[in-house]
C-alpha positions in Angstrom: 19.0 11.8 -25.1 15.4 13.1 -25.5 14.3 14.9 -22.3 10.8 16.1 -21.8 10.4 19.3 -19.7 8.2 17.4 -17.2 11.2 15.2 -16.4 13.2 18.1 -14.9 11.5 17.5 -11.5 11.1 13.7 -12.0 12.5 11.6 -9.1 13.7 14.6 -7.1 11.6 13.8 -4.1 10.4 10.4 -2.7 6.8 9.6 -3.6 4.5 9.4 -6.5 4.2 11.5 -9.6 1.4 11.1 -12.2 1.0 12.4 -15.7 -1.8 11.9 -18.3 -1.2 11.6 -22.0 -3.0 14.7 -23.5 -2.7 15.4 -27.2 0.3 13.1 -27.3 2.0 15.2 -24.6 2.5 14.8 -20.8 0.3 16.8 -18.4 0.7 16.4 -14.6 -2.3 15.2 -12.6 -2.9 17.1 -9.3 -1.8 15.2 -6.2 -5.3 15.4 -4.7 -6.6 13.3 -7.6 -3.9 10.6 -7.7 -5.7 7.3 -7.9 -8.4 8.6 -10.2 -8.1 7.5 -13.8 -10.2 8.0 -17.0 -10.8 4.8 -18.9 -10.3 6.5 -22.2 -6.8 7.7 -21.4 -3.2 6.5 -20.8 -1.0 7.6 -17.9 2.6 7.6 -16.9 3.5 7.2 -13.2 6.8 7.4 -11.4 7.3 6.2 -7.9 10.6 7.2 -6.2 11.9 5.7 -3.0 14.3 7.6 -0.6 17.2 5.3 -1.7 16.5 6.5 -4.4 15.2 3.8 -6.7 12.5 4.1 -9.2 9.4 2.4 -10.6 7.9 3.6 -13.9 4.3 2.5 -14.6 2.6 2.9 -18.0 -1.2 2.7 -17.3 -3.6 2.0 -20.2 -7.3 2.6 -19.8 -9.7 0.1 -21.3 -10.8 2.5 -23.9 -7.6 4.4 -24.6 -6.5 4.8 -28.3 -3.5 3.1 -29.9 -1.9 6.5 -30.3 -2.2 7.3 -26.6 -0.9 3.8 -25.7 2.1 4.3 -28.1 2.9 7.8 -26.7 2.8 6.4 -23.1 5.3 3.7 -24.1 7.6 6.3 -25.7 7.5 8.6 -22.7 8.2 5.6 -20.4 11.3 4.8 -22.4 12.4 8.4 -22.4 11.9 8.7 -18.6 13.8 5.4 -18.1 16.7 6.9 -20.2 16.5 10.2 -18.2 16.9 8.2 -14.9 19.9 6.3 -16.2 18.2 3.1 -17.2 17.9 2.0 -13.6 14.1 2.0 -13.0 11.9 -1.0 -13.0 9.2 -0.6 -15.7 5.6 -1.9 -15.4 2.9 -2.1 -18.0 -0.5 -1.8 -16.3 -3.9 -2.4 -17.8 -7.2 -1.2 -16.3 -8.7 -3.8 -13.9 -5.5 -5.9 -14.1 -3.0 -3.7 -12.3 -0.1 -5.1 -10.3 -0.1 -5.3 -6.6 2.9 -2.9 -6.6 0.7 -0.3 -8.4 -2.3 -0.8 -6.2 -0.1 -0.4 -3.1 0.3 3.3 -3.9 -3.4 4.0 -3.3 -4.5 2.7 0.1 -7.9 4.3 -0.3 -8.4 2.5 -3.6 -8.4 3.5 -7.3 -11.3 5.1 -9.2 -12.2 4.5 -12.8 -14.1 7.4 -14.4 -15.8 7.3 -17.8 -14.5 9.4 -20.7 -11.1 10.9 -21.1 -9.2 13.8 -22.6 -10.8 13.3 -26.0 -14.2 13.8 -24.4 -13.1 17.0 -22.7 -12.8 15.5 -19.2 -10.0 17.2 -17.2 -8.2 16.3 -13.9 -9.0 19.4 -11.8 -9.4 19.8 -8.1 -12.6 21.7 -7.7 -15.2 22.7 -5.1 -18.0 22.0 -7.8 -20.9 20.5 -6.0 -22.9 19.6 -9.1 -21.4 16.1 -9.5 -23.8 13.3 -10.2 -22.4 9.8 -10.6 -22.6 6.2 -9.4 -19.5 4.2 -8.4 -19.5 0.4 -8.0 -17.0 -0.6 -5.3 -15.2 -3.9 -5.8 -12.5 -5.6 -3.8 -11.7 -6.3 -0.2 -7.9 -5.8 -0.2 -7.3 -3.9 -3.4 -10.3 -1.5 -3.9 -11.6 -0.4 -7.3 -14.4 2.1 -7.7 -15.8 2.0 -11.2 -18.2 4.5 -12.6 -21.4 2.8 -13.9 -24.8 3.9 -15.3 -26.7 6.1 -12.9 -29.5 3.6 -12.6 -30.9 1.0 -10.2 -30.1 -1.6 -12.7 -26.4 -1.2 -11.9 -26.9 -2.2 -8.3 -26.7 -5.7 -6.7 -27.3 -6.9 -3.2 -23.7 -8.2 -2.6 -21.7 -5.0 -3.1 -21.4 -1.4 -2.0 -22.1 1.6 -4.3 -21.4 5.3 -3.9 -24.1 7.7 -5.0 -22.1 10.8 -5.4 -24.3 13.9 -5.6 -21.5 16.5 -5.0 -22.3 18.0 -1.6 -23.7 14.7 -0.3 -22.0 11.3 -0.8 -24.2 8.3 -0.1 -22.6 5.0 0.5 -25.2 2.4 -0.3 -24.7 -1.1 1.2 -26.4 -4.1 -0.3 -28.2 -6.4 2.1 -25.7 -9.2 1.4 -22.4 -7.3 1.6 -20.2 -7.9 4.6 -18.7 -5.6 7.2 -15.2 -5.5 5.8 -16.5 -4.5 2.4 -18.4 -1.7 4.1 -15.2 -0.7 5.8 -13.3 -0.4 2.6 -16.1 1.3 0.7 -16.1 3.9 3.5 -12.5 4.6 2.9 -13.3 5.5 -0.7 -16.2 7.7 0.4 -14.0 9.6 2.8 -11.3 9.9 0.1 -13.7 11.5 -2.3 -14.9 13.9 0.4 -11.4 14.9 1.5 -9.6 15.1 -1.8 -12.0 15.6 -4.6 -14.3 17.9 -2.6 -11.7 19.5 -0.3 -13.7 18.3 2.7 -16.8 20.3 1.6 -19.2 17.3 1.4 -21.1 15.1 3.9 -20.8 11.3 3.8 -23.9 9.2 4.7 -24.2 5.4 5.0 -27.4 4.0 3.5 -28.7 0.5 3.9 -30.6 -1.3 1.1 -34.3 -0.6 1.6 -33.7 2.6 3.6 -32.7 5.0 0.9 -33.4 8.7 1.6 -35.4 10.8 -0.8 -32.2 12.4 -2.3 -31.1 9.0 -3.5 -34.4 8.0 -5.0 -34.8 11.4 -6.6 -31.4 11.0 -8.3 -31.9 7.4 -9.4 -35.6 7.3 -10.2 -38.2 4.7 -9.3 -36.6 1.8 -7.5 -37.1 -1.7 -9.0 -35.9 -5.1 -7.9 -32.2 -5.2 -6.9 -30.2 -7.9 -8.6 -28.8 -10.7 -6.4 -25.1 -10.7 -5.4 -22.8 -11.0 -8.4 -20.3 -13.8 -8.6 -16.6 -13.4 -8.6 -15.5 -11.3 -11.6 -11.9 -12.6 -11.5 -12.4 -16.3 -11.7 -9.0 -18.0 -12.4 -8.8 -20.5 -15.1 -6.4 -22.9 -13.3 -6.4 -25.2 -16.3 -4.1 -22.7 -18.0 -1.6 -22.5 -15.1 1.9 -23.6 -16.1 5.4 -23.5 -14.8 7.7 -20.6 -15.4 10.0 -20.5 -18.5 13.1 -18.4 -19.4 13.8 -17.0 -22.8 16.7 -14.9 -24.2 16.3 -11.8 -26.3 19.2 -11.2 -28.7 19.9 -9.4 -32.0 23.1 -11.3 -32.6 21.6 -12.8 -35.8 20.9 -9.4 -37.2 17.2 -9.2 -36.0 15.7 -9.3 -32.6 14.8 -12.9 -31.7 13.5 -14.7 -28.6 14.8 -18.2 -27.9 14.1 -20.7 -25.1 16.7 -21.1 -22.3 14.8 -23.2 -19.8 11.3 -24.5 -19.7 10.8 -25.0 -16.0 11.9 -23.4 -12.7 13.8 -23.0 -10.5 16.5 -21.5 -12.7 20.2 -20.9 -12.1 21.3 -17.2 -11.8 24.2 -18.0 -14.2 21.6 -18.5 -17.0 21.3 -14.7 -17.1 24.1 -13.7 -19.3 25.1 -10.0 -18.7 25.4 -9.5 -22.5 21.8 -10.1 -23.3 18.2 -9.5 -22.2 15.8 -12.2 -21.0 12.1 -12.8 -20.6 10.9 -14.7 -17.6 7.4 -16.0 -18.3 5.7 -16.6 -14.9 3.0 -18.5 -16.7 0.7 -18.5 -13.7 -1.3 -15.3 -13.6 -0.4 -13.6 -16.8 2.7 -11.6 -16.0 6.1 -11.6 -17.6 9.4 -10.1 -16.5 12.0 -8.6 -18.9 15.5 -8.6 -17.4 18.1 -6.2 -19.0 21.7 -7.4 -18.8 24.2 -4.7 -17.8 26.3 -5.4 -20.9 23.5 -5.8 -23.4 23.7 -3.5 -26.3 21.6 -0.3 -26.4 19.2 -1.7 -29.1 18.4 -4.8 -26.9 18.0 -2.7 -23.8 15.7 -0.1 -25.5 13.7 -2.9 -27.1 12.9 -4.5 -23.7 9.3 -3.3 -23.3 8.4 -3.8 -27.0 10.0 -7.3 -27.0 7.8 -8.1 -24.0 4.7 -6.9 -25.9 5.6 -8.9 -29.0 6.2 -11.9 -26.8 2.6 -11.6 -25.4 1.2 -11.5 -28.9 3.2 -14.5 -30.1 2.2 -16.6 -27.1 -1.5 -15.7 -27.6 -1.7 -14.2 -24.1 -4.3 -11.7 -23.1 -3.6 -8.0 -24.0 -4.1 -7.4 -20.2 -0.9 -9.3 -19.4 1.4 -7.3 -17.1 5.0 -6.6 -18.1 7.8 -5.7 -15.7 11.1 -4.5 -17.2 13.9 -5.0 -14.7 17.5 -3.7 -15.0 20.3 -5.8 -13.5 20.8 -4.9 -9.9 17.2 -3.9 -9.4 15.6 -7.3 -9.3 12.5 -7.6 -7.3 11.9 -10.3 -4.6 9.4 -12.0 -6.9 11.8 -12.2 -9.8 14.6 -13.5 -7.7 12.5 -16.3 -6.1 12.5 -18.1 -9.5 16.2 -18.7 -9.1 17.3 -21.3 -6.5 20.8 -19.9 -6.1 20.2 -16.1 -6.3 22.9 -13.9 -4.7 23.0 -10.1 -4.6 25.8 -7.7 -5.1 29.1 -9.2 -4.0 27.6 -12.6 -3.4 28.4 -13.7 -7.0 27.6 -17.0 -8.5 30.6 -17.0 -10.7 30.9 -16.4 -14.5 27.9 -17.1 -16.6 27.8 -20.5 -18.3 26.8 -21.3 -21.8 23.4 -22.9 -22.2 22.1 -24.6 -25.3 19.5 -22.4 -27.0 16.7 -24.3 -28.7 13.2 -23.6 -30.0 10.4 -22.6 -27.6 9.6 -25.7 -25.6 6.3 -26.9 -24.3 5.8 -26.5 -20.6 3.8 -28.5 -18.1 0.6 -27.4 -16.4 0.4 -26.9 -12.7 -3.1 -27.3 -11.2 -2.4 -24.9 -8.3 -4.3 -21.8 -7.7 -2.2 -20.9 -4.7 1.0 -20.7 -6.8 -0.3 -17.5 -8.4 0.4 -15.7 -5.1 4.2 -15.9 -5.7 4.0 -13.2 -8.4 1.8 -10.8 -6.6 4.3 -9.1 -4.4 3.3 -5.6 -3.4 6.2 -3.2 -2.6 6.0 -1.3 0.6 4.4 1.9 -0.9 4.3 5.3 0.6 1.9 8.2 -0.1 3.2 10.9 -2.4 5.6 13.4 -1.0 5.0 16.9 -2.2 8.3 18.2 -0.8 10.8 17.5 2.0 8.6 18.8 4.8 10.6 22.0 5.4 7.8 24.4 5.0 5.8 26.2 7.7 3.9 24.1 10.2 1.0 25.2 12.5 -0.8 22.8 14.8 -4.0 23.2 16.8 -5.7 20.9 19.2 -9.5 20.4 18.8 -11.6 21.4 21.8 -14.7 23.7 21.4 -12.5 25.5 18.9 -8.9 25.5 17.7 -6.4 25.7 20.6 -2.8 26.4 19.4 -0.3 23.7 20.4 3.0 25.0 21.8 5.6 24.6 19.0 7.9 23.0 21.5 5.4 20.1 21.6 5.1 19.7 17.8 5.4 16.1 16.9 3.6 14.9 20.0 0.1 13.5 19.5 -2.3 12.0 22.1 -4.7 9.2 21.3 -7.5 11.1 23.2 -7.2 14.2 21.0 -7.8 15.4 17.5 -5.5 17.9 15.8 -5.4 20.2 12.8 -2.0 20.6 11.2 -1.6 23.3 8.6 1.4 22.9 6.3 2.4 25.7 4.0 5.0 25.5 1.2 6.0 27.1 -2.0 5.6 25.5 -5.4 6.3 27.3 -8.7 6.5 30.6 -6.9 3.0 30.2 -5.3 2.2 29.3 -1.7 0.4 25.9 -1.3 -1.3 24.4 1.7 -2.2 21.1 3.2 -4.5 20.6 6.2 -3.9 17.3 8.0 -6.7 16.4 10.4 -5.3 13.8 12.8 -7.9 11.8 14.8 -6.8 9.8 17.8 -8.3 6.3 18.3 -9.5 7.3 21.8 -11.0 10.7 21.1 -14.8 11.3 21.6 -17.5 11.4 18.9 -17.9 15.1 19.6 -14.2 15.7 19.0 -14.4 13.8 15.7 -17.4 15.9 14.5 -15.8 19.1 15.7 -12.5 18.3 13.9 -14.4 17.8 10.7 -16.2 21.2 11.2 -13.1 23.1 12.1 -11.2 21.6 9.1 -13.8 23.0 6.7 -13.8 26.3 8.6 -10.0 26.6 8.3 -10.3 25.7 4.6 -13.0 28.3 4.1 -10.8 31.0 5.7 -8.1 30.2 3.2 -10.4 30.5 0.2 -10.9 26.8 -0.2 -7.4 26.3 -1.7 -5.8 23.8 0.7 -5.7 20.1 0.1 -7.3 18.2 3.0 -6.0 14.9 4.4 -7.7 13.1 7.3 -5.5 10.8 9.2 -6.4 8.1 11.7 -3.9 7.3 14.4 -1.5 4.6 13.2 -2.1 5.5 9.5 0.2 8.5 9.2 1.5 9.1 5.7 5.3 9.7 5.4 4.9 13.3 4.4 3.1 14.1 7.7 5.9 12.4 9.6 8.5 14.4 7.6 7.2 17.7 9.0 9.1 17.2 12.2 12.5 17.3 10.5 14.3 14.2 11.6 12.5 13.9 14.9 10.2 10.9 15.3 6.4 11.4 15.4 5.6 10.5 19.0 2.1 9.1 19.7 0.9 8.8 23.3 -1.6 6.1 24.1 -4.8 7.8 25.2 -4.8 10.9 27.4 -4.8 14.4 26.0 -2.3 17.2 25.6 -4.7 19.5 27.5 -3.5 20.7 30.9 -3.6 17.8 33.4 -4.5 15.3 30.7 -1.1 13.8 30.2 -0.1 10.4 31.6 1.3 11.2 35.1 5.1 11.3 35.5 5.0 8.5 38.0 3.4 6.1 35.6 5.2 3.3 33.9 5.5 4.0 30.2 6.9 2.1 27.2 7.5 3.5 23.7 8.0 1.4 20.6 10.3 3.0 18.0 10.3 1.7 14.4 11.5 3.1 11.1 9.1 2.4 8.2 9.9 1.4 4.6 9.8 5.1 3.7 12.4 5.8 6.3 10.0 7.8 8.5 10.2 7.0 12.2 7.4 6.8 14.7 7.5 6.3 18.5 4.2 4.8 19.7 3.3 4.2 23.3 2.4 0.6 24.0 1.5 -1.6 27.0 4.4 -1.6 29.4 5.0 -5.3 29.3 7.9 -7.5 28.2 5.5 -9.1 25.6 5.5 -5.7 23.7 9.2 -5.9 22.9 10.4 -6.7 19.4 13.8 -7.9 18.4 13.8 -5.6 15.3 13.2 -2.3 17.1 14.2 0.1 19.9 12.1 0.7 23.0 12.2 3.4 25.7 11.0 2.4 29.2 10.2 5.0 31.9 9.4 4.0 35.5 9.3 6.2 38.6 12.8 4.9 39.4 14.6 4.3 36.1 14.8 5.1 32.4 16.0 2.4 29.9 16.7 2.4 26.2 16.5 -1.2 25.0 18.0 -2.0 21.6 16.9 -5.2 19.8 19.4 -7.2 17.8 17.8 -6.1 14.5 17.3 -2.4 15.4 18.8 0.3 13.3 21.0 3.3 14.2 18.2 5.6 13.0 15.9 4.1 15.6 18.5 4.6 18.3 18.8 8.2 17.3 15.0 8.6 17.5 15.1 7.2 21.0 17.1 10.3 22.1 14.0 12.5 21.4 11.8 10.2 23.4 14.3 10.3 26.3 14.4 14.1 26.0 10.7 14.6 26.8 10.5 11.8 29.4 13.5 13.2 31.3 16.2 11.4 33.1 19.6 9.7 32.4 18.9 6.5 30.5 20.6 3.2 30.9 21.5 1.6 27.6 20.3 -2.1 27.4 21.2 -4.5 24.6 18.9 -7.5 23.9 20.2 -10.5 25.6 22.2 -8.5 28.2 19.3 -7.1 30.2 19.8 -6.4 33.9 17.4 -7.9 36.4 15.8 -4.5 37.3 14.9 -4.0 33.6 12.7 -7.1 33.6 11.3 -6.2 37.1 10.3 -2.8 35.7 8.3 -4.6 33.0 6.5 -6.8 35.4 8.7 -9.9 34.7 10.3 -11.5 31.7 7.8 -12.7 29.1 7.9 -14.1 25.6 8.2 -11.5 22.8 9.1 -11.5 19.1 12.6 -12.7 18.8 12.5 -14.2 15.3 15.9 -14.3 13.5 14.1 -13.7 10.2 12.9 -10.3 11.7 16.4 -9.4 12.9 17.9 -10.1 9.5 14.9 -9.4 7.3 15.8 -9.9 3.7 12.3 -10.2 2.2 9.6 -8.0 3.6 6.6 -9.9 5.1 3.5 -10.5 3.0 -0.1 -10.5 4.2 -3.0 -12.3 2.3 -6.7 -12.6 3.0 -8.5 -15.9 2.4 -12.2 -15.3 1.8 -15.2 -17.0 0.2 -17.4 -13.9 0.3 -17.6 -14.0 -3.5 -19.0 -17.5 -3.5 -15.7 -19.4 -3.8 -12.5 -19.4 -1.7 -10.0 -16.9 -3.1 -6.8 -15.3 -1.8 -5.8 -11.6 -2.2 -2.7 -9.9 -1.1 -2.9 -6.7 1.0 -1.0 -4.1 -1.1 1.5 -1.8 0.4 2.5 -1.6 4.0 0.0 -3.5 6.1 -1.2 -2.7 9.6 -3.2 -4.5 12.3 -6.4 -3.0 10.9 -5.9 -5.0 7.7 -6.7 -8.2 9.5 -10.3 -8.8 8.5 -12.2 -10.3 11.4 -14.5 -12.2 8.9 -11.6 -13.8 7.0 -8.6 -16.1 7.5 -5.4 -14.2 6.9 -2.1 -15.7 5.8 1.1 -14.0 7.0 4.3 -15.0 5.2 7.5 -14.1 7.2 9.9 -16.1 4.9 10.8 -18.8 7.5 7.3 -19.3 8.8 3.6 -19.1 7.7 0.9 -17.9 10.0 -2.8 -18.5 9.5 -4.8 -16.0 11.5 -8.4 -17.0 12.0 -10.8 -14.1 12.5 -13.7 -14.6 14.9 -16.3 -14.2 12.2 -14.5 -16.4 9.6 -16.9 -19.1 8.3 -16.4 -22.8 8.2 -15.4 -22.9 4.5 -12.6 -20.4 5.1 -11.4 -22.1 8.2 -11.4 -25.5 6.4 -9.9 -24.3 3.0 -7.2 -21.8 4.2 -4.8 -24.5 5.6 -4.9 -26.3 2.2 -4.1 -23.1 0.4 -1.3 -22.3 2.8 0.3 -25.7 2.1 0.0 -25.3 -1.7 1.4 -21.8 -1.4 4.7 -23.0 0.2 4.9 -26.2 -1.8 4.6 -24.3 -5.1 7.2 -21.6 -4.2 9.7 -21.7 -7.0 12.5 -20.8 -4.6 11.9 -24.0 -2.7 10.3 -23.8 0.7 8.4 -27.1 0.8 7.8 -28.2 4.4 7.9 -24.7 5.9 6.1 -24.6 9.3 2.4 -23.3 9.2 1.1 -22.0 12.5 -2.7 -21.4 13.0 -3.6 -18.8 15.6 -7.0 -17.3 16.7 -8.1 -13.7 16.9 -7.5 -12.3 20.3 -4.9 -15.0 21.2 -2.0 -13.9 19.0 1.5 -14.9 20.2 4.5 -12.4 20.1 5.9 -14.3 17.1 2.9 -13.0 15.1 2.3 -9.6 16.7 5.9 -8.6 16.3 5.4 -8.1 12.6 3.0 -5.2 13.3 4.2 -2.0 14.9 2.5 -1.1 18.2 0.2 -4.1 18.2 -3.0 -3.2 20.2 -4.4 -6.2 22.1 -7.6 -4.1 22.7 -8.1 -3.4 19.0 -11.0 -5.9 18.7 -12.9 -4.3 21.6 -14.2 -1.7 19.1 -15.8 -2.5 15.8 -13.6 -1.0 13.1 -16.7 -0.1 11.1 -18.0 2.0 14.1 -14.6 3.7 14.2 -14.6 4.7 10.5 -18.3 5.7 10.7 -17.3 8.3 13.3 -14.9 9.8 10.6 -18.0 10.6 8.5 -18.4 13.7 10.6 -21.5 15.9 10.9 
């Protein structure tokens, strides 16, 4: 088996690894620049979960050469072999990436002009002589594309970033909306923190109020173009039902034959002796399934067979391909089968099906049906190691105040903290500075935290990677620093002397393990409505201490509760959901409705969140990639939450009449077109600020006061001084 030297460390730790094809070889991309791609290059990405399981992505830039594309395909096959043939493989094309891929980059992806052939290198640098213009597109999945440094590139409906090295100007068109400004700000901050190591200032600029530095860089300002239309208009006339094909070399050459021309399919159609192509037919994506007993030639030809299939069908060269081995089927793949059963839930021996010529398939005039193939996996940020390096933490006051190591892992919403993490890589010491900013800290503390971060970076020669973290958005690696202990987040208050919540107060902590297996304990409102059947809660009152275990809670969450009990003090009473004593409900102010959904207790499919918006001029639906949070609910949109057994339509206060009117129709089409068969599923409409527990339970530590503060004001504060 061919094994590249770069594969030695591949898949050893959970997280993301990225390589670029350089001179037909693999070169690693620095972690600080993950999410930045040159349009003239090809890349190989590996995402490893803690299970472990693997996703291999081959990313092709719009201007990459045939040789680079071919090399990427070869390396993807070799990496698949190295990992035992178990990974799911994806073919990604610039501007048409899968939601799984986009989910790895919560701050968006950036397309830069040029490539290795032009001498452009991926290097983390403090160079302040950058001069470029980025066009920001997307509300849920953000793309920043480098465009001509000219006023002619601008339009009134979008946000742009004028990147001048030491100063980053976020320009907001007069017709762009608040949520687009919010997402563009995340890109601006990401550039400052990762590409500039925190050594730049971010400014928000309104159309017509450009400072001299911007006009000097761009020249004389002419008329700004009107808002552009939607660049991703769907041609629904080409939508068709899914079809299943078999790949076999039994005849002496590799051939593709039709098995079934419409879904849903039967799982028994997938013979373990062969490979199959499932043509979604709805938004240009195909799946290649590798049977466990298929011969080596068929299994190795999976990706190339998929590419040949695209050509024969006349599909766009941007069509996505996912290669899936038996046993690693994704939720989206399985939903095309009406009787799918995993592992020991067998469907019996495979049946023989008549193989005929490729059949014609019917058209389906549903736009909403495309949503069923856009599942974004719960993605986590890259993990540089296992978190066992050296940790130092300071609280931000007028300067840095060391935190007692005995309190490491405790964070207060009224504070900001600097966390310096040091570890060894390749014989050299490396550093990461996490700047954690509480949601209830002051503007002065936010500004001081930014200043102190740069000061600490300067004292270390500018070598650390800087990561700014807002409360509730902690990456898995940060949570791993506390070595099996949960990250404990106190609501408000401060860790300064006398600033803690008084011991006599009533306190409730919500404990949940994320998809990356990191655990957080977040203080929430001490009310029965905060409970969640899927999690563990610790309740402290002046007279009692309870550990409440929901029906769907895990042993890991119960173990984390011990650490919360440890700092609260006292001997806890163990309470199981459904068997609560009267004094438990009394301590919470009385029994109230909370999230008790059976689908949450026995969650098989992860929930999915979509935004319904007509900000582009027509009503479209986009999925929120990766793990979603309450902050992903756009107040100027209607959001669709799919929890398997129920659909919620959440109506933001600023959603317009078209969105309010059109979203229910899209929701109905969405469930009616589900190939797994969910016609008639309940659809519940709720309003911002009046969310029931059945909805809020899908979000950890739901904050009913979230809407009291404009999210845009909150992120502006992160711009620093």
